[in-house]
Each structure stands twice: as C-alpha cells, then as structure tokens.
GUNU-83135 format. One line per 5 residues: number of its first residue (from 0); for each residue x, y, z of C-alpha. Coordinates in steps of 0.5 Angstrom, whole numbers. Layout:
% GUNU-83135
NUM = X,Y,Z | ... .
% end
This chain:
% GUNU-83135
0 = -17,-31,0 | -21,-31,6 | -27,-27,7 | -28,-20,11 | -25,-20,18 .
5 = -31,-16,20 | -38,-15,19 | -40,-9,14 | -43,-4,18 | -51,-4,19 .
10 = -51,4,18 | -52,5,10 | -49,12,11 | -43,9,14 | -42,4,9 .
15 = -43,9,3 | -38,13,7 | -33,7,8 | -34,5,1 | -32,12,-2 .
20 = -26,12,3 | -24,5,0 | -25,7,-7 | -21,14,-6 | -15,10,-2 .
25 = -15,5,-8 | -14,10,-13 | -8,13,-8 | -5,6,-8 | -6,6,-16 .
30 = -2,13,-16 | 3,10,-12 | 5,5,-17 | 6,10,-22 | 9,16,-18 .
35 = 16,14,-13 | 14,19,-8 | 7,16,-6 | 7,10,-2 | 2,4,-5 .
40 = 2,-1,1 | -1,3,6 | -6,6,2 | -9,-1,0 | -9,-3,7 .
45 = -13,2,9 | -18,1,3 | -18,-7,5 | -20,-4,12 | -25,0,9 .
50 = -28,-5,5 | -28,-10,10 | -33,-6,14 | -37,-3,8 | -37,-8,2 .
55 = -36,-15,2 | -36,-15,-6 | -30,-10,-6 | -26,-13,-1 | -26,-20,-4 .
60 = -24,-16,-11 | -18,-13,-8 | -16,-19,-3 | -16,-23,-9 | -13,-19,-14 .
65 = -7,-22,-17 | -2,-17,-17 | -4,-14,-10 | -8,-19,-6 | -2,-24,-4 .
70 = 2,-18,-1 | -5,-16,3 | -6,-23,5 | 1,-24,8 | 0,-18,12 .
75 = -6,-19,14 | -5,-26,17 | 3,-25,19 | 4,-18,19 | 10,-19,14 .
80 = 13,-18,7 | 15,-23,3 | 22,-23,2 | 22,-22,-6 | 17,-16,-5 .
85 = 22,-13,0 | 28,-14,-5 | 24,-11,-11 | 22,-5,-7 | 29,-4,-4 .
90 = 32,-4,-11 | 26,0,-15 | 25,5,-10 | 32,8,-10 | 31,9,-18 .
95 = 25,13,-17 | 28,18,-12 | 34,19,-16 | 30,21,-22 | 26,26,-17 .
100 = 32,28,-14 | 35,30,-21 | 29,33,-24 | 27,38,-18 | 31,45,-19 .
105 = 31,47,-12 | 36,45,-7 | 31,45,-1 | 27,40,-5 | 33,36,-7 .
110 = 34,35,1 | 27,34,2 | 27,28,-3 | 33,25,0 | 30,25,7 .
115 = 24,22,4 | 28,17,0 | 32,15,6 | 25,15,11 | 22,10,6 .
120 = 28,6,5 | 29,5,12 | 21,3,13 | 22,-2,8 | 28,-5,11 .
125 = 25,-5,18 | 19,-9,16 | 19,-16,18 | 20,-21,13 | 16,-27,12 .
130 = 20,-34,12 | 21,-38,5 | 15,-43,5 .
% end
C-alpha cells in the first residue's frame, strides 16, 4: 500500500484531534460491520483521511488491513468499488434491513427503515464499479 496522501500536520494539537477523530470514525466503521443501519465505508474513508494528516503509523495500519485495506485503496486510487464487494453488499444489506423492518414495532419506524434501506441500496448500486483486472 502506498503512504499517506498528505503530510501530517505540524500542529501537535491538530494531530491529536485528527488522530482522535480517526479512531472515532474507525470505531463507527467497525460498528457498521455489525449493525445493518450504520454504514461502514464512509466512516473508514474519513478515518483514513484523518490518519493521513495526523499519524502515518495508523494510516499504514488501516490501509494495510487485510479486510478493509484493499477496498480503501481501490477507492483512493480509482474512486471505484470492486464488483465482488458491490455484489456482496447488494445481497447482504437487504437482509439486515429486512430483519430491522420485522423487529421494529411502530409503522413510522418501518417506513423509516424502508426508506433508509432503499437509499442505501441506491447509493451502493450508483457507486462506480471497478473493472476486473
């Protein structure tokens, strides 16, 4: 994996704030792996941007992670999503939304889950897909 796209900030306070934000967004991304209504990739992309400006060590760690690193690097280099990842998302995400839909008691909550599910599926479908190498 390539190094950070920008040099870390010279301000120690700014580096600390960006590192804390990066860790926070990494945590949200991890939570997104477990909860169907919480996205993962946007949070991890923000975390990568924070680490690139604050901590070369954490930046290397996240972009070289065997689970998420290749997807983050693909997005950074080409602004595309690998076809296999997109297919998995389009198959797995609806299952999470269906479970959520069935578990929420109020009709307005079901409508909210339905709208969010359609929005997430639309965004995933809309993202550019990388060509097979």
